[in-house]
LOMAR-835089 format. One record per residue: y, z, x of N, C-alpha, C in turn; residue in one letter. Coordinates in steps of 0.1 Angstrom, whole numbers. Layout:
n.north  n.up  n.east  ca.north  ca.up  ca.east  c.north  c.up  c.east  rest
Y  Z  X  Y  Z  X  Y  Z  X  A
...
This chain:
n.north  n.up  n.east  ca.north  ca.up  ca.east  c.north  c.up  c.east  rest
-12  0  8  0  0  0  12  0  9  M
24  -4  3  36  -4  10  47  3  1  R
55  11  7  67  17  0  80  11  6  T
88  5  -2  100  -1  2  112  6  -5  N
123  8  1  134  13  -6  147  8  0  Y
158  8  -8  171  5  -4  180  17  -8  E
191  18  -1  202  28  -4  214  20  -9  L
219  24  -21  230  18  -27  242  28  -28  R
253  24  -22  265  33  -23  273  30  -35  Y
281  40  -39  289  39  -51  302  31  -48  A
307  24  -58  319  16  -57  330  21  -65  A
342  20  -60  354  23  -68  357  12  -77  H
361  14  -90  363  3  -99  374  -7  -94  P
384  -2  -87  394  -11  -82  389  -20  -72  E
379  -15  -64  373  -24  -54  364  -34  -60  D
357  -30  -70  347  -39  -77  354  -51  -83  A
366  -49  -87  374  -61  -93  374  -73  -84  R
373  -71  -71  374  -82  -61  361  -87  -57  S
350  -82  -62  337  -86  -57  334  -100  -62  Y
328  -108  -54  323  -121  -58  309  -120  -63  D
303  -131  -67  290  -131  -73  280  -125  -64  T
280  -129  -51  270  -124  -42  272  -108  -40  Q
284  -103  -39  286  -89  -37  282  -81  -50  R
285  -86  -62  281  -80  -74  265  -78  -74  L
258  -89  -71  244  -89  -72  238  -80  -61  R
244  -80  -49  239  -71  -38  241  -56  -42  R
252  -52  -48  254  -38  -50  248  -33  -63  D
247  -41  -73  242  -36  -86  229  -41  -91  F
225  -53  -88  213  -59  -93  201  -54  -84  L
190  -51  -90  177  -48  -83  167  -59  -87  I
166  -68  -78  158  -80  -82  143  -78  -81  E
139  -70  -71  124  -68  -69  120  -54  -73  K
114  -53  -85  109  -41  -90  94  -40  -87  I
87  -51  -90  72  -51  -89  67  -61  -79  F
57  -57  -71  50  -65  -62  36  -59  -61  A
26  -67  -59  12  -62  -59  10  -52  -48  A
5  -40  -52  2  -29  -43  14  -24  -35  D
25  -24  -41  37  -19  -35  45  -10  -45  E
52  0  -39  62  8  -46  75  4  -41  V
84  0  -49  97  -5  -46  108  4  -53  N
118  8  -46  128  17  -53  141  15  -46  M
151  19  -54  165  20  -49  170  34  -51  V
176  40  -40  182  53  -41  197  51  -43  Y
202  54  -55  216  51  -58  225  64  -56  S
237  62  -51  246  73  -50  253  76  -64  M
250  68  -74  255  71  -87  246  82  -93  Y
250  94  -93  243  106  -97  229  107  -91  D
228  101  -79  215  103  -71  203  98  -78  R
205  88  -87  194  82  -95  185  74  -86  M
172  75  -87  163  66  -81  157  57  -91  V
157  44  -89  152  33  -98  141  26  -91  V
130  24  -97  119  17  -90  107  13  -98  G
97  8  -91  85  4  -98  73  4  -89  G
61  6  -95  49  6  -88  39  -3  -95  A
33  -12  -88  23  -21  -94  10  -21  -86  M
1  -11  -90  -12  -10  -84  -21  -21  -88  P
-27  -28  -79  -37  -39  -83  -50  -36  -77  V
-52  -36  -64  -64  -33  -57  -65  -19  -52  K
-53  -12  -51  -52  1  -45  -46  11  -55  E
-48  24  -52  -41  35  -58  -28  37  -50  T
-17  37  -57  -4  38  -50  1  53  -51  L
6  57  -40  12  71  -40  28  70  -40  Q
34  78  -48  48  79  -48  53  87  -36  L
56  81  -26  60  88  -13  74  93  -14  E
76  103  -6  90  109  -5  97  100  5  A
107  92  1  114  84  10  124  92  18  I
129  86  29  137  94  38  150  100  32  D
157  93  23  170  99  18  167  112  10  P
155  114  5  153  127  -2  152  139  7  L
149  137  20  148  148  30  139  159  25  K
128  155  18  118  164  13  104  159  16  Q
94  168  17  80  164  20  73  158  8  P
78  161  -5  72  157  -17  83  151  -26  V
80  139  -32  90  132  -40  96  142  -51  F
87  149  -58  91  156  -70  96  171  -67  L
97  174  -54  101  188  -51  114  192  -59  R
124  184  -58  137  187  -65  141  176  -74  N
130  170  -80  133  158  -89  124  158  -101  R
130  152  -112  122  149  -123  120  134  -124  E
110  130  -131  106  115  -131  103  111  -145  L
108  99  -149  104  93  -161  98  79  -158  G
86  77  -164  78  65  -161  75  57  -174  I
77  44  -174  73  35  -185  63  25  -180  F
52  23  -187  43  13  -183  46  0  -191  N
49  -11  -183  53  -24  -190  43  -34  -186  V
30  -30  -182  20  -39  -179  7  -36  -186  G
-5  -38  -179  -18  -35  -184  -20  -20  -184  G
-31  -15  -189  -34  -1  -190  -35  5  -176  K
-30  17  -175  -30  23  -162  -31  38  -163  G
-31  45  -151  -32  59  -151  -22  65  -141  K
-16  76  -144  -7  84  -135  -14  97  -132  V
-17  100  -120  -24  112  -116  -14  121  -109  K
-14  134  -113  -5  144  -106  -10  158  -109  T
-11  166  -98  -15  180  -100  -29  182  -106  G
-38  172  -104  -51  174  -110  -52  169  -124  G
-41  164  -130  -41  159  -144  -39  144  -143  V
-47  138  -153  -46  123  -154  -40  119  -167  V
-29  111  -167  -23  106  -179  -26  91  -180  F
-31  87  -191  -34  73  -193  -22  67  -201  E
-17  56  -196  -5  50  -202  -8  35  -205  L
-6  32  -218  -8  18  -223  6  12  -223  D
6  -1  -227  19  -8  -228  30  -1  -236  Y
41  0  -230  53  6  -236  51  21  -239  K
42  28  -232  41  42  -233  48  48  -221  E
53  61  -223  61  67  -213  55  80  -209  A
60  85  -197  56  98  -192  67  105  -185  L
69  118  -189  79  126  -182  72  136  -172  Y
76  137  -160  70  146  -150  82  155  -145  L
79  168  -146  89  178  -142  88  180  -127  G
98  187  -121  99  189  -107  88  198  -102  A
83  196  -90  72  205  -85  66  199  -72  G
59  208  -65  53  204  -52  39  198  -55  D
39  186  -61  26  179  -63  29  164  -61  R
18  157  -57  19  143  -54  17  135  -67  E
21  123  -67  20  114  -79  13  101  -74  V
3  97  -82  -5  85  -79  -5  76  -91  Y
-5  62  -88  -6  52  -98  -18  44  -97  F
-25  41  -108  -37  33  -108  -37  23  -120  E
-43  12  -118  -45  2  -129  -60  3  -134  S
-62  1  -146  -75  1  -152  -82  -12  -149  E
-75  -23  -148  -81  -37  -146  -72  -44  -136  D
-77  -48  -125  -69  -55  -115  -64  -68  -120  A
-71  -74  -129  -67  -87  -135  -55  -86  -144  D
-53  -74  -149  -42  -71  -158  -36  -58  -154  K
-29  -58  -142  -24  -46  -136  -13  -39  -144  P
-13  -26  -143  -2  -18  -149  10  -21  -140  A
22  -19  -147  34  -20  -140  43  -8  -145  K
44  1  -135  50  14  -138  65  13  -134  F
74  13  -143  88  13  -141  93  28  -141  Y
101  32  -132  105  47  -132  119  49  -128  F
124  60  -134  137  65  -130  135  80  -126  N
143  84  -116  142  98  -112  156  104  -109  S
158  117  -114  170  123  -112  168  137  -106  A
178  143  -100  177  156  -94  175  166  -105  I
166  176  -102  163  186  -112  165  200  -106  A
170  209  -115  173  222  -110  162  232  -114  H
152  228  -122  141  236  -126  129  227  -131  R
118  233  -133  106  225  -138  106  226  -153  N
103  214  -159  100  213  -173  86  207  -175  Y
79  210  -185  65  206  -187  64  190  -187  P
53  186  -181  50  171  -182  46  168  -196  D
49  156  -200  46  151  -214  45  136  -214  K
34  131  -220  33  117  -224  41  115  -237  K
48  104  -238  56  100  -249  53  86  -254  V
49  84  -266  47  71  -272  58  68  -282  T
58  55  -287  68  51  -296  67  60  -309  K
55  65  -312  54  73  -324  61  87  -322  E
63  91  -310  71  103  -307  86  101  -307  D
90  89  -306  104  86  -303  113  89  -315  A
126  91  -312  136  91  -322  141  77  -323  V
140  71  -334  143  56  -335  155  54  -343  V
164  46  -337  177  42  -344  177  27  -346  A
176  23  -358  177  8  -361  192  5  -363  E
196  -5  -355  210  -8  -354  212  -23  -355  M
225  -27  -358  228  -41  -358  222  -49  -370  G
224  -62  -369  219  -71  -379  217  -85  -373  S
209  -93  -380  207  -107  -376  219  -115  -377  L
228  -111  -386  240  -119  -388  250  -118  -376  E
249  -106  -369  257  -104  -357  248  -105  -344  T
236  -110  -345  227  -113  -334  224  -101  -326  S
223  -89  -333  220  -77  -325  212  -67  -333  N
202  -73  -341  193  -64  -348  183  -58  -338  H
183  -45  -337  175  -39  -326  170  -25  -330  R
160  -21  -324  155  -7  -325  157  0  -312  N
163  12  -312  165  20  -300  156  31  -301  I
146  31  -292  135  41  -292  139  52  -281  N
144  63  -286  148  74  -277  136  82  -274  K
131  81  -262  117  87  -259  118  99  -249  M
125  97  -238  126  109  -229  141  114  -230  I
143  121  -241  156  126  -245  154  140  -250  V
165  148  -250  163  162  -254  160  165  -268  N
160  154  -277  155  156  -291  139  156  -291  Q
133  150  -280  119  149  -279  113  159  -270  V
119  161  -259  114  171  -249  125  175  -240  L
124  187  -233  134  192  -225  134  185  -211  P
146  182  -206  148  176  -193  160  183  -186  T
161  181  -173  173  186  -166  185  177  -169  C
184  165  -165  195  155  -167  190  141  -171  Q
178  138  -169  173  125  -171  171  122  -186  L
175  110  -190  173  105  -204  168  91  -203  Q
158  87  -210  153  73  -210  149  69  -224  M
149  56  -226  145  51  -239  143  36  -237  G
139  30  -248  136  15  -248  141  9  -261  M
149  -2  -258  155  -9  -269  148  -22  -271  T
144  -26  -283  137  -38  -286  145  -46  -296  E
148  -59  -292  156  -68  -300  147  -76  -309  L
150  -77  -321  143  -85  -331  145  -100  -328  E
135  -109  -332  136  -123  -330  149  -128  -336  P
156  -137  -329  169  -142  -334  181  -134  -330  G
179  -122  -324  190  -113  -319  190  -113  -304  S
201  -113  -298  202  -114  -283  212  -104  -277  V
221  -98  -285  231  -89  -280  226  -75  -280  W
229  -67  -269  226  -53  -270  239  -45  -267  N
240  -33  -271  251  -24  -268  264  -30  -271  T
266  -34  -284  278  -38  -289  282  -30  -301  M
294  -24  -302  305  -25  -293  302  -19  -280  P
308  -24  -269  306  -19  -256  312  -5  -254  A
307  3  -245  311  17  -243  309  21  -228  H
316  32  -225  313  38  -212  310  53  -215  V
303  60  -206  302  74  -207  304  80  -193  H
316  86  -192  321  89  -178  314  101  -172  S
305  108  -179  298  119  -173  284  116  -170  R
280  103  -170  267  99  -166  266  84  -163  R
258  81  -153  255  67  -150  243  62  -158  M
241  49  -157  229  43  -164  223  32  -156  E
210  30  -158  203  18  -153  196  11  -164  A
196  -2  -164  190  -10  -174  178  -18  -167  Y
167  -19  -173  156  -27  -168  152  -36  -180  F
153  -50  -177  151  -60  -187  136  -65  -185  Y
129  -66  -197  116  -72  -196  113  -79  -210  F
101  -85  -211  98  -93  -222  108  -105  -223  E
112  -110  -211  121  -121  -210  112  -133  -205  V
111  -144  -213  103  -155  -209  107  -161  -196  L
98  -167  -189  100  -172  -176  111  -183  -175  D
113  -190  -186  123  -201  -186  136  -196  -194  D
137  -183  -196  149  -178  -202  156  -168  -193  Q
168  -163  -196  175  -154  -187  184  -145  -196  A
188  -134  -189  197  -124  -195  210  -124  -187  V
221  -124  -195  234  -122  -188  239  -108  -191  C
239  -100  -180  243  -86  -181  258  -85  -179  H
265  -78  -187  280  -76  -186  283  -62  -181  F
292  -61  -172  296  -48  -166  311  -49  -162  M
316  -38  -156  330  -37  -152  338  -29  -162  G
351  -28  -159  360  -21  -168  362  -29  -181  E
367  -23  -191  369  -29  -204  378  -42  -202  V
389  -40  -194  398  -51  -192  396  -59  -179  D
384  -56  -173  381  -64  -161  366  -66  -160  E
360  -73  -170  346  -74  -171  341  -84  -161  T
328  -82  -157  321  -91  -148  307  -94  -154  R
300  -104  -149  286  -106  -154  277  -109  -143  H
264  -106  -145  253  -108  -136  241  -115  -144  I
237  -127  -139  226  -133  -146  213  -127  -140  W
204  -124  -149  191  -117  -145  179  -124  -151  M
168  -122  -145  155  -126  -150  147  -114  -155  K
136  -116  -161  128  -105  -165  122  -96  -154  G
119  -84  -157  114  -74  -147  124  -72  -136  D
137  -72  -139  147  -68  -130  156  -57  -136  Q
163  -50  -127  171  -38  -132  185  -40  -127  A
194  -32  -133  208  -33  -128  214  -19  -129  V
222  -15  -120  228  -2  -120  242  -3  -127  L
245  7  -135  257  8  -142  265  20  -139  S
276  19  -131  284  31  -128  290  37  -140  P
294  49  -139  300  57  -150  313  51  -156  E
319  42  -148  332  36  -152  330  23  -159  W
317  18  -159  314  4  -163  308  3  -177  S
312  -7  -184  305  -10  -196  291  -15  -192  I
282  -16  -202  268  -21  -199  263  -27  -212  H
262  -40  -212  259  -48  -223  252  -61  -219  S
246  -68  -228  240  -81  -223  238  -90  -235  A
237  -103  -232  232  -113  -242  222  -122  -234  A
212  -126  -241  202  -135  -235  200  -147  -242  A
192  -156  -237  189  -169  -243  177  -168  -253  T
171  -156  -254  161  -153  -265  161  -138  -266  S
153  -133  -276  153  -118  -277  144  -113  -266  N
146  -100  -263  140  -93  -252  139  -78  -254  Y
134  -70  -245  135  -56  -245  140  -51  -232  S
145  -39  -233  150  -32  -220  148  -17  -221  F
147  -11  -209  145  3  -208  158  8  -202  I
164  18  -208  176  24  -203  173  38  -198  W
180  41  -187  178  55  -181  192  60  -177  G
194  73  -180  207  79  -176  205  92  -169  M
215  95  -160  215  108  -153  230  112  -152  A
232  125  -152  246  130  -150  246  144  -154  G
258  149  -158  260  163  -162  259  165  -177  E
255  155  -184  256  157  -199  244  150  -205  N
237  158  -214  225  153  -221  229  148  -236  L
241  148  -239  245  144  -253  245  129  -254  D
235  123  -260  234  108  -261  246  102  -267  Y
252  109  -277  264  103  -284  277  105  -277  G
277  110  -265  290  112  -258  294  98  -251  D
301  90  -259  304  77  -254  318  73  -259  Q
325  66  -250  339  61  -253  337  46  -257  D
339  43  -270  337  29  -274  350  21  -273  F
348  8  -271  358  -1  -271  356  -12  -282  S
366  -16  -288  364  -27  -298  361  -40  -291  K
352  -48  -298  348  -60  -292  360  -69  -288  I
370  -69  -297  382  -78  -294  391  -72  -283  V
387  -60  -277  395  -55  -266  389  -59  -253  E
377  -65  -253  371  -68  -240  378  -80  -234  L
379  -80  -220  386  -90  -213  378  -94  -201  K
């Protein structure tokens, strides 16, 4: 197995206004999440969020403690949220085995134990997407399915944004220190997410887009309300969203995405909205 990681520094919004396409993609887009028998991750200076993926095919993969953590075990001072977006797989930690099917999630609290990823079938490997945030205490591990989620149906086909927001690793479902994660699924014929656009200044966010057809693409919008920018993305890619940035997208077909947040506030509704007509 291989573990790869990148370190991403935070940007001032006034500086980001001058970024060209290459710089925007380098600082905010995470192009490589999954590769056979690899663990890939980005350590972000935005609320110290780690965003990554593990794709076990022929091997069992270990979640290694990368150098920026300065810890012997990845979970020593961190909590972890995992979504399986591939074939059936298993997550093993502390002598416990959690089986995860497609679109099922798992929360792991902080503690001195290793984490291992396995696939049930090498021909249909699991793809474990994960976010990790700093944790001040341990909360119990818990598997979360869509049946456990708090679901908000929003939008309409008329405005091309009929979607279900599945709040899965949130404090209405289970206790966490600061990590919140969920999955939004757009209905056929809808392409817009997170409209009206908003920011939440007390926490950052990461988006992972999937169920995007190979010949289709997602256009992710970011930046300040009056200084927006865009990044074209493929499926199975993620993007970092600073606390000062909007985060929205439109695609050339419907899709799903996993959102993850970290910061000082667990209130999902703490958002500063902007009117669509105010975007520039």
